[in-house]
N, CA, C and O of each residue as an XYZ file, in Angstrom:
748
protein
N     124.453     96.202    150.818
C     124.580     95.145    150.047
C     124.175     94.159    150.627
O     124.434     94.246    151.828
N     123.643     93.223    150.356
C     123.038     91.667    151.188
C     124.101     91.021    151.127
O     124.882     91.168    150.187
N     124.300     90.255    152.043
C     125.517     89.157    152.115
C     125.072     87.644    152.088
O     123.869     87.434    151.939
N     125.778     86.760    152.196
C     124.638     85.500    152.186
C     123.815     84.900    152.976
O     122.938     84.048    152.837
N     124.581     85.943    154.481
C     123.939     85.481    155.964
C     122.844     86.093    155.701
O     121.949     85.249    155.743
N     122.370     87.248    155.416
C     121.800     88.470    155.435
C     120.117     87.593    155.097
O     120.136     86.559    154.428
N     118.980     88.063    155.554
C     117.735     87.331    155.700
C     117.294     87.798    154.403
O     116.101     87.508    154.316
N     117.742     88.461    153.213
C     116.938     88.857    152.448
C     116.374     88.094    151.432
O     115.259     88.279    150.943
N     117.342     87.046    151.061
C     117.021     86.302    150.434
C     115.706     84.919    150.686
O     115.045     84.314    149.842
N     115.731     84.786    152.370
C     114.520     84.160    152.918
C     113.729     84.189    153.137
O     112.961     83.275    153.436
N     113.462     86.143    153.033
C     112.492     87.131    152.962
C     112.107     86.894    152.022
O     111.041     86.290    152.135
N     112.620     87.150    150.333
C     112.045     86.780    149.526
C     111.105     86.061    148.977
O     110.080     86.296    148.337
N     111.831     84.845    149.475
C     110.898     83.326    149.298
C     110.256     83.022    150.035
O     109.752     81.906    149.908
N     109.870     83.959    151.383
C     108.374     83.805    151.994
C     107.399     84.682    151.163
O     106.220     84.854    151.473
N     107.848     85.075    150.364
C     107.085     86.502    149.716
C     106.630     85.612    148.742
O     105.455     85.827    148.446
N     107.009     84.938    148.305
C     106.793     83.854    146.961
C     106.128     83.082    147.171
O     105.197     82.882    146.391
N     106.279     82.349    148.232
C     105.576     80.963    149.262
C     104.322     81.790    149.803
O     103.445     80.927    149.832
N     103.769     82.935    150.230
C     102.764     83.306    150.196
C     102.317     83.851    149.378
O     101.157     83.985    149.767
N     102.420     84.515    148.021
C     101.647     84.665    146.853
C     101.363     83.561    146.147
O     100.400     83.579    145.381
N     102.217     82.330    146.300
C     101.750     81.379    145.434
C     100.473     80.736    146.336
O      99.335     80.546    145.908
N     100.943     80.468    147.630
C      99.308     79.985    148.508
C      98.439     80.684    148.438
O      97.427     80.001    148.280
N      98.149     81.995    148.471
C      97.068     82.749    148.419
C      96.397     82.783    146.794
O      95.176     82.631    146.748
N      97.005     82.941    145.695
C      97.125     82.486    144.601
C      96.608     80.943    144.442
O      96.300     80.799    143.259
N      96.455     80.091    144.957
C      96.191     78.554    144.630
C      94.761     78.394    145.816
O      93.785     77.651    145.719
N      95.076     79.306    146.809
C      94.125     78.834    147.744
C      92.947     79.717    146.369
O      92.778     78.888    145.475
N      92.317     80.821    146.095
C      92.077     81.731    145.174
C      91.549     80.651    143.923
O      90.597     81.007    143.228
N      92.006     79.737    143.752
C      92.111     79.018    142.439
C      91.373     78.051    142.935
O      90.247     77.990    142.442
N      91.673     77.126    143.897
C      91.069     76.424    145.158
C      89.299     76.470    145.330
O      88.414     75.615    145.297
N      89.332     77.638    145.487
C      88.083     78.630    146.288
C      86.599     79.160    144.799
O      85.425     78.867    144.572
N      87.541     79.936    144.260
C      86.472     79.997    142.615
C      86.195     78.730    141.402
O      85.140     78.624    140.777
N      87.404     77.814    141.237
C      87.279     76.914    140.491
C      86.904     75.255    140.656
O      86.667     74.358    139.847
N      86.983     75.340    142.211
C      86.627     73.894    142.777
C      87.449     73.124    142.495
O      86.918     72.043    142.239
N      89.023     73.084    142.353
C      90.143     72.065    141.814
C      90.528     71.702    143.092
O      90.066     72.103    144.160
N      91.612     70.733    142.840
C      92.317     70.128    143.880
C      93.617     69.887    143.223
O      93.643     69.127    142.255
N      94.455     70.325    143.551
C      95.992     70.988    143.333
C      96.699     69.765    143.221
O      96.335     69.016    144.127
N      97.714     69.149    142.360
C      97.949     67.760    142.781
C      99.768     67.869    141.983
O     100.638     66.999    142.009
N      99.808     68.851    141.533
C     101.157     68.718    141.004
C     101.541     70.293    140.514
O     100.786     71.063    139.921
N     102.940     70.546    140.935
C     102.646     72.159    140.240
C     104.423     72.395    139.891
O     105.025     71.584    140.595
N     105.178     73.029    139.250
C     106.371     73.216    138.665
C     106.973     74.298    138.499
O     106.000     75.050    138.445
N     108.031     75.077    138.354
C     108.366     76.356    137.287
C     108.606     75.523    136.142
O     108.739     74.300    136.199
N     108.655     76.191    135.147
C     109.107     75.487    134.133
C     108.985     76.504    133.355
O     108.026     77.271    133.441
N     110.757     76.753    131.763
C     110.351     77.394    130.676
C     109.352     76.702    129.551
O     109.281     75.480    129.417
N     108.691     77.521    128.863
C     107.754     77.207    127.953
C     108.113     77.758    126.758
O     108.536     78.912    126.685
N     107.962     76.922    125.660
C     108.487     77.721    124.117
C     107.055     77.573    123.525
O     106.331     76.577    123.508
N     106.792     79.085    122.942
C     105.374     78.929    122.520
C     105.306     78.695    120.664
O     106.240     78.571    119.872
N     104.230     78.701    120.490
C     104.617     78.892    118.178
C     105.184     80.205    117.647
O     105.465     80.341    116.456
N     105.352     81.207    118.587
C     105.744     82.348    117.413
C     106.996     82.486    118.430
O     107.090     83.392    119.259
N     107.913     81.488    118.248
C     109.019     81.125    119.470
C     109.649     82.407    119.946
O     110.308     83.397    119.628
N     109.020     81.750    120.926
C     109.115     82.843    122.283
C     109.132     82.009    123.532
O     108.289     81.148    123.781
N     110.171     82.330    124.319
C     110.615     81.618    125.816
C     109.885     82.281    126.989
O     110.174     83.427    127.331
N     109.192     81.753    127.440
C     108.321     82.768    128.528
C     108.639     81.600    130.146
O     108.697     80.371    130.112
N     108.798     82.529    131.458
C     109.186     81.525    132.697
C     107.469     81.225    132.861
O     106.837     82.252    132.615
N     106.809     80.338    133.131
C     105.917     79.783    134.027
C     105.342     78.767    135.023
O     106.339     78.047    135.060
N     104.752     78.362    135.592
C     104.235     77.849    136.581
C     103.391     76.631    136.018
O     102.358     76.974    135.443
N     103.680     75.067    136.089
C     102.337     74.170    135.372
C     102.085     74.073    136.942
O     102.767     74.237    137.954
N     100.417     73.634    136.567
C      99.591     73.366    137.763
C      98.566     72.375    137.084
O      97.608     72.587    136.340
N      99.239     70.936    137.730
C      97.999     69.936    137.378
C      96.737     69.469    138.760
O      96.975     68.976    139.863
N      95.582     69.809    138.223
C      94.738     69.377    139.368
C      94.045     68.097    138.873
O      94.471     67.367    137.978
N      92.883     67.924    139.602
C      92.024     66.172    139.269
C      91.446     66.966    138.060
O      90.657     67.656    138.705
N      91.328     67.231    137.204
C      90.741     67.260    135.909
C      91.088     68.454    135.024
O      90.556     68.490    133.914
N      92.185     69.751    135.499
C      92.571     70.249    134.487
C      94.040     70.836    134.826
O      94.505     70.817    135.966
N      94.683     71.337    133.752
C      96.258     71.761    133.416
C      96.313     73.031    133.061
O      95.839     73.494    132.024
N      96.991     73.734    134.057
C      96.596     75.606    134.178
C      98.346     75.616    134.163
O      99.223     74.989    134.757
N      98.289     77.053    132.794
C      99.807     77.142    132.699
C      99.363     78.610    133.670
O      98.333     79.225    133.396
N     100.087     78.955    134.568
C     100.358     79.889    135.811
C     101.276     80.860    135.285
O     102.211     80.489    134.575
N     101.056     82.332    135.628
C     101.814     83.321    135.310
C     103.182     82.943    136.624
O     102.797     82.687    137.765
N     104.731     82.946    136.310
C     105.532     82.834    137.501
C     105.963     83.984    138.748
O     106.786     83.824    139.649
N     105.198     85.054    138.487
C     104.902     86.137    139.328
C     104.256     85.848    140.196
O     104.696     85.632    141.325
N     102.924     85.771    139.824
C     101.664     86.405    140.388
C     101.476     84.764    140.443
O     101.001     84.400    141.518
N     101.646     84.102    139.861
C     100.849     82.278    139.492
C      99.566     82.582    139.514
O      99.036     82.227    140.566
N      98.815     83.133    138.718
C      97.682     83.626    138.817
C      97.598     82.973    136.558
O      98.289     83.477    135.672
N      96.334     81.590    136.324
C      96.300     81.341    135.663
C      96.388     82.447    134.338
O      96.265     83.668    134.446
N      96.649     81.638    132.983
C      96.931     82.290    131.899
C      96.233     81.741    131.092
O      96.187     80.513    131.172
N      95.449     82.405    130.045
C      94.305     81.630    129.225
C      93.363     80.278    130.281
O      93.337     79.916    131.458
N      92.829     79.979    129.230
C      91.775     78.783    129.353
C      92.745     77.728    129.659
O      93.807     77.775    129.039
N      92.545     76.671    130.609
C      93.118     75.554    131.140
C      92.604     74.296    130.290
O      91.442     73.982    130.029
N      93.696     73.724    129.964
C      93.663     72.391    129.339
C      92.719     71.372    130.151
O      92.830     71.401    131.376
N      91.702     70.380    129.519
C      91.118     69.586    130.444
C      92.291     68.304    130.125
O      92.800     68.300    129.005
N      92.654     67.352    131.015
C      93.347     66.774    131.051
C      92.746     65.855    130.125
O      93.480     65.968    129.144
N      91.614     64.781    129.755
C      91.263     64.620    129.175
C      91.318     64.477    127.544
O      91.020     63.531    126.816
N      91.874     65.942    127.222
C      92.232     66.015    125.917
C      93.604     66.164    125.601
O      93.975     66.891    124.679
N      94.392     65.501    126.329
C      95.959     65.442    126.650
C      95.860     64.200    125.673
O      95.001     63.413    126.071
N      96.626     63.712    124.262
C      97.107     62.921    123.361
C      98.407     61.624    123.856
O      98.359     60.394    123.858
N      99.451     62.568    124.220
C     100.350     61.690    124.924
C     101.814     62.697    125.606
O     102.167     63.872    125.504
N     102.178     61.852    126.087
C     103.776     62.705    126.747
C     104.724     62.124    126.202
O     104.885     60.906    126.136
N     105.490     63.055    125.728
C     107.010     62.441    125.244
C     107.847     62.845    126.008
O     107.493     63.934    126.460
N     108.980     62.455    126.465
C     109.949     62.866    127.113
C     111.480     62.320    127.008
O     111.427     61.178    126.551
N     112.428     62.597    127.188
C     113.657     61.913    127.127
C     114.111     61.460    128.056
O     113.748     61.598    129.224
N     115.425     60.542    127.405
C     115.770     59.442    128.290
C     116.872     59.840    129.147
O     117.466     59.168    129.991
N     117.083     61.291    128.717
C     118.338     61.850    129.482
C     117.657     62.564    131.002
O     116.518     62.456    131.456
N     118.437     63.051    131.353
C     118.178     63.717    132.279
C     117.990     64.923    131.673
O     118.131     65.840    132.482
N     117.734     65.278    130.591
C     116.725     66.914    130.404
C     115.688     66.480    130.654
O     115.164     65.378    130.493
N     115.259     67.783    131.241
C     114.042     67.588    131.951
C     112.639     68.324    131.048
O     111.674     69.013    131.379
N     113.127     67.772    129.821
C     112.251     68.049    128.642
C     111.245     67.379    128.645
O     111.345     66.153    128.691
N     109.899     68.058    128.594
C     108.432     67.499    128.297
C     107.280     68.529    126.961
O     107.040     69.714    126.731
N     106.823     67.029    126.339
C     106.089     67.526    125.701
C     104.471     67.090    125.686
O     104.211     65.925    125.389
N     103.688     67.754    125.915
C     102.457     67.313    126.323
C     101.685     67.876    124.899
O     101.590     69.032    124.488
N     101.154     66.556    124.293
C     100.275     67.068    123.157
C      98.685     66.603    123.553
O      97.959     65.898    124.254
N      98.801     67.720    122.381
C      97.287     68.210    122.424
C      96.859     68.677    120.988
O      97.040     69.721    120.362
N      96.200     67.459    120.702
C      96.081     67.289    119.219
C      94.970     68.198    118.646
O      94.925     68.686    117.517
N      94.001     68.338    119.753
C      92.820     69.029    119.090
C      93.023     70.656    119.494
O      92.138     71.470    119.230
N      93.940     70.941    119.981
C      94.303     72.517    119.767
C      95.680     73.014    118.816
O      96.026     74.165    118.549
N      96.416     71.523    118.358
C      97.553     71.732    117.521
C      98.438     72.454    117.732
O      99.006     73.270    117.006
N      98.671     71.990    119.395
C      99.935     73.293    119.553
C     100.268     72.123    121.093
O      99.597     71.748    122.055
N     100.911     72.017    120.864
C     101.597     71.065    122.375
C     102.338     72.095    122.903
O     102.747     73.137    122.389
N     102.513     71.370    124.669
C     102.805     71.844    125.685
C     104.079     71.967    125.704
O     104.377     70.972    126.365
N     105.486     72.705    125.339
C     106.585     72.479    125.342
C     107.254     72.952    126.501
O     107.401     74.162    126.678
N     107.796     71.851    127.545
C     108.134     73.131    128.629
C     109.496     71.945    129.540
O     109.456     70.764    129.886
N     110.381     72.845    129.620
C     111.492     72.517    130.356
C     111.155     72.772    132.099
O     110.684     73.796    132.595
N     111.468     71.788    132.657
C     111.028     71.491    133.964
C     112.513     72.535    134.792
O     113.649     72.636    134.330
N     112.081     73.052    135.839
C     113.456     74.251    136.144
C     113.560     73.510    137.643
O     112.680     72.774    138.089
N     114.631     73.801    138.238
C     115.388     72.925    139.530
C     116.414     72.026    139.229
O     116.781     71.757    138.085
N     116.975     71.460    140.484
C     117.972     70.997    140.374
C     116.846     69.295    140.396
O     117.387     68.470    139.660
N     116.083     68.966    140.775
C     114.775     67.971    141.423
C     114.888     67.526    139.924
O     115.069     68.339    139.018
N     114.780     66.310    139.750
C     114.093     65.135    138.744
C     112.605     65.043    139.086
O     112.111     64.272    139.909
N     112.030     65.850    138.411
C     110.762     65.980    138.565
C     109.460     65.234    137.384
O     108.310     64.978    137.739
N     109.841     65.074    136.415
C     109.565     64.354    134.992
C     108.738     63.250    135.199
O     107.769     63.020    134.475
N     109.014     62.662    136.000
C     108.605     61.161    136.605
C     107.230     61.845    137.311
O     106.147     61.966    136.739
N     107.556     62.285    138.772
C     106.393     62.868    138.974
C     105.187     62.981    138.339
O     104.152     62.326    138.468
N     105.682     64.618    137.091
C     104.678     65.182    136.578
C     104.010     63.744    135.594
O     102.796     63.586    135.462
N     104.845     62.979    135.096
C     104.524     61.951    134.360
C     102.946     60.959    134.511
O     101.972     60.682    133.811
N     103.518     60.656    136.024
C     103.169     59.815    137.289
C     101.448     60.214    137.247
O     100.548     59.429    136.948
N     101.284     61.790    137.672
C      99.950     62.404    137.632
C      99.785     62.758    136.539
O      98.754     63.425    136.623
N     100.103     62.772    135.526
C      98.880     63.199    134.415
C      98.475     61.417    133.841
O      97.363     61.159    133.381
N      99.335     60.584    133.948
C      98.623     59.549    133.209
C      97.715     58.742    134.266
O      96.864     57.949    133.864
N      98.001     59.055    136.053
C      97.075     58.640    137.055
C      95.933     59.103    136.849
O      94.988     58.316    136.795
N      95.696     60.693    136.659
C      94.323     61.737    136.708
C      93.938     60.917    135.121
O      92.826     60.441    135.345
N      94.319     60.542    133.677
C      93.850     60.693    132.381
C      93.469     59.653    132.472
O      92.469     59.393    131.802
N      94.017     58.650    133.260
C      93.423     56.802    133.553
C      92.146     57.216    134.514
O      91.146     56.516    134.355
N      92.090     57.926    135.171
C      90.816     57.726    136.087
C      89.983     58.793    135.565
O      89.370     59.276    136.517
N      89.728     59.295    134.632
C      88.871     60.584    133.856
C      88.049     59.463    132.597
O      86.904     59.161    132.259
N      89.436     59.137    132.229
C      88.873     58.035    130.723
C      89.098     56.690    130.424
O      88.914     56.121    129.348
N      89.531     56.218    131.519
C      88.979     54.882    131.490
C      90.251     54.043    130.753
O      90.437     52.836    130.907
N      90.795     54.623    130.212
C      91.916     54.298    129.251
C      93.546     54.826    129.454
O      93.816     55.597    130.374
N      94.519     54.369    128.576
C      95.900     54.452    129.006
C      96.513     55.880    127.968
O      96.126     56.154    126.833
N      97.627     56.664    128.841
C      97.244     57.921    128.372
C      98.943     57.474    127.868
O      99.841     57.467    128.711
N      99.175     57.162    126.581
C     100.498     56.979    125.789
C     101.892     57.615    126.543
O     101.824     58.807    126.842
N     102.940     57.004    126.812
C     103.807     58.333    126.865
C     105.129     57.885    126.009
O     105.081     56.789    125.451
N     105.867     58.388    125.931
C     106.718     58.043    124.645
C     107.895     58.735    124.883
O     108.005     59.905    124.515
N     109.024     57.995    125.607
C     110.516     57.903    125.852
C     111.349     57.782    124.988
O     111.744     56.708    124.533
N     111.857     59.324    124.535
C     112.671     59.352    123.363
C     114.491     58.641    123.550
O     115.168     58.924    124.539
N     114.807     58.090    122.866
C     116.107     57.257    123.344
C     117.727     58.198    122.903
O     118.920     58.078    123.180
N     116.731     59.281    121.945
C     117.786     60.168    120.957
C     118.261     60.991    121.847
O     118.152     61.075    123.070
N     118.941     61.732    120.845
C     118.330     63.234    121.865
C     117.800     64.404    120.605
O     118.180     65.521    120.254
N     116.857     63.572    120.233
C     115.730     64.721    119.808
C     114.375     63.759    119.916
O     114.409     62.645    120.439
N     113.213     64.338    119.360
C     111.678     64.457    119.340
C     111.000     64.740    118.551
O     111.421     64.622    117.400
N     109.541     65.280    118.781
C     108.783     66.302    117.665
C     107.676     66.769    118.448
O     107.291     65.889    119.218
N     106.965     67.939    118.536
C     106.507     68.528    118.998
C     105.313     69.565    117.592
O     105.905     70.152    116.687
N     104.301     69.598    117.629
C     103.495     70.607    116.746
C     102.872     71.881    117.538
O     101.835     71.833    118.199
N     103.671     73.008    117.360
C     103.320     74.481    117.732
C     102.225     75.265    116.537
O     102.562     75.330    115.355
N     101.602     75.530    116.770
C     100.756     76.554    115.797
C     100.220     75.372    114.699
O      99.941     75.861    113.604
N     100.115     74.575    114.753
C      99.628     73.572    113.628
C     100.288     72.886    112.486
O      99.892     72.134    111.595
N     101.916     73.624    112.960
C     103.187     73.321    112.785
C     103.821     71.893    112.834
O     103.658     71.514    113.993
N     104.358     71.090    112.243
C     105.412     70.014    112.972
C     106.702     70.691    113.117
O     107.016     71.528    112.271
N     107.430     70.443    114.023
C     108.330     70.465    114.481
C     109.426     69.821    115.083
O     109.106     68.882    115.812
N     110.842     70.103    114.967
C     112.051     68.915    115.714
C     112.161     69.449    116.880
O     111.484     70.408    117.250
N     113.220     68.742    117.716
C     113.018     69.565    119.133
C     114.545     68.247    119.730
O     114.602     67.057    120.038
N     115.307     69.153    119.637
C     116.876     68.573    120.190
C     117.082     68.955    120.710
O     116.728     70.125    120.856
N     118.095     68.139    121.736
C     119.615     68.688    122.638
C     120.458     68.743    122.213
O     120.853     67.830    121.488
N     121.305     70.045    122.487
C     122.494     69.980    122.109
C     123.452     68.849    121.703
O     123.236     67.878    122.428
N     124.468     68.604    120.778
C     125.637     68.083    120.307
C     125.837     67.572    121.292
O     125.579     66.441    121.705
N     126.687     69.060    122.037
C     127.222     68.844    123.303
C     127.628     69.335    124.388
O     128.129     70.428    124.123
N     127.687     69.106    125.544
C     127.260     69.885    126.939
C     127.671     71.146    126.525
O     128.382     71.487    125.579
N     126.999     71.899    127.555
C     127.253     73.390    127.022
C     127.271     73.807    128.782
O     126.782     73.232    129.754
N     128.069     75.062    128.642
C     128.307     75.374    130.221
C     126.726     76.204    130.359
O     126.188     76.715    129.376
N     126.105     76.229    131.776
C     125.340     76.991    132.300
C     125.391     78.403    132.062
O     126.467     78.999    132.125
N     123.847     79.240    131.678
C     123.805     79.916    131.169
C     123.392     80.082    129.793
O     123.535     79.244    128.903
N     122.767     81.447    129.666
C     121.934     81.448    128.597
C     120.688     80.935    128.065
O     120.265     80.161    128.923
N     119.850     80.972    127.042
C     118.952     80.473    126.781
C     118.445     79.208    126.790
O     118.826     78.371    125.972
N     117.666     78.988    127.584
C     117.051     77.362    127.751
C     116.855     76.577    126.446
O     117.377     75.502    126.148
N     115.564     77.700    125.356
C     115.689     77.286    124.191
C     115.854     78.205    123.079
O     115.293     79.292    122.936
N     116.803     77.563    122.204
C     116.700     78.465    121.083
C     116.172     77.570    119.565
O     116.087     76.346    119.659
N     115.912     78.095    118.510
C     115.416     78.111    117.169
C     116.020     78.411    115.992
O     116.679     79.444    115.871
N     115.861     77.563    115.033
C     116.565     78.033    113.696
C     115.506     77.219    112.844
O     115.510     75.989    112.796
N     114.571     78.048    112.156
C     113.880     77.267    111.111
C     113.030     76.208    112.150
O     112.689     76.504    113.296
N     112.790     75.006    111.526
C     111.715     74.436    112.531
C     112.246     73.317    113.414
O     111.743     72.279    113.844
N     113.496     73.919    113.537
C     114.093     73.355    114.600
C     114.247     73.601    116.185
O     115.225     74.310    116.422
N     113.797     73.347    116.909
C     114.330     73.559    118.555
C     114.849     72.977    119.373
O     114.428     71.912    119.824
N     116.017     73.635    119.786
C     117.106     73.209    120.713
C     117.087     73.337    122.508
O     117.482     74.477    122.749
N     116.976     73.072    122.987
C     116.432     72.537    123.932
C     118.376     72.573    125.052
O     119.145     71.612    125.044
N     118.581     73.564    125.626
C     119.530     73.491    126.822
C     119.378     73.336    127.848
O     119.049     74.122    128.736
N     119.688     71.873    127.868
C     119.045     71.718    130.063
C     119.821     72.417    130.554
O     119.301     73.372    131.131
N     121.275     72.358    130.601
C     122.375     73.450    131.645
C     121.804     74.815    131.798
O     121.973     75.426    132.853
N     121.237     75.250    130.955
C     120.697     76.880    131.231
C     119.359     76.749    131.591
O     118.749     77.814    131.503
N     118.760     75.888    131.930
C     116.997     75.833    132.266
C     116.951     75.577    133.975
O     115.975     75.953    134.623
N     118.188     74.856    134.652
C     118.535     74.795    135.836
C     118.472     75.948    136.880
O     118.344     75.843    138.100
N     118.619     77.334    135.946
C     118.802     78.449    137.321
C     117.287     78.946    137.716
O     117.119     79.733    138.647
């Protein structure tokens, strides 16, 4: 059984890092992209399913990547197709990237101890402005709820009423209300 002093965790991190670098290098060669930001996320989709993913922002595209192989999933979204970004004013790392043409927003909780929301918003707004010569609307919700569109249906997105212990699932849903549990998303 490995102990805390065991090299096993660092070997696993090196393997993950090598896999990520290889996948990113392959994407750069085949799609001629410039990576600007990436992080692990918990994604909630129109089928009320939670999935661990990675988000990669390049000079012109937004990719969703498999969180193990780091291979692109489906077709990337052009940054110019983003209609707005919605974030919570609290420390919950919840981001809604609105894509009106697709009628399907990207609803993600950023994973990790570092607050990466500002960096993600900064990179997306900077690239959107550079590509369109217009400002990307950023809506900062001061309460505990916001909205999103999933599968063409308007949904409410909220934080839990009270602080919950870590563990459990990052997203739960009931009818048209999705609840994001930020303390469950940090692991």
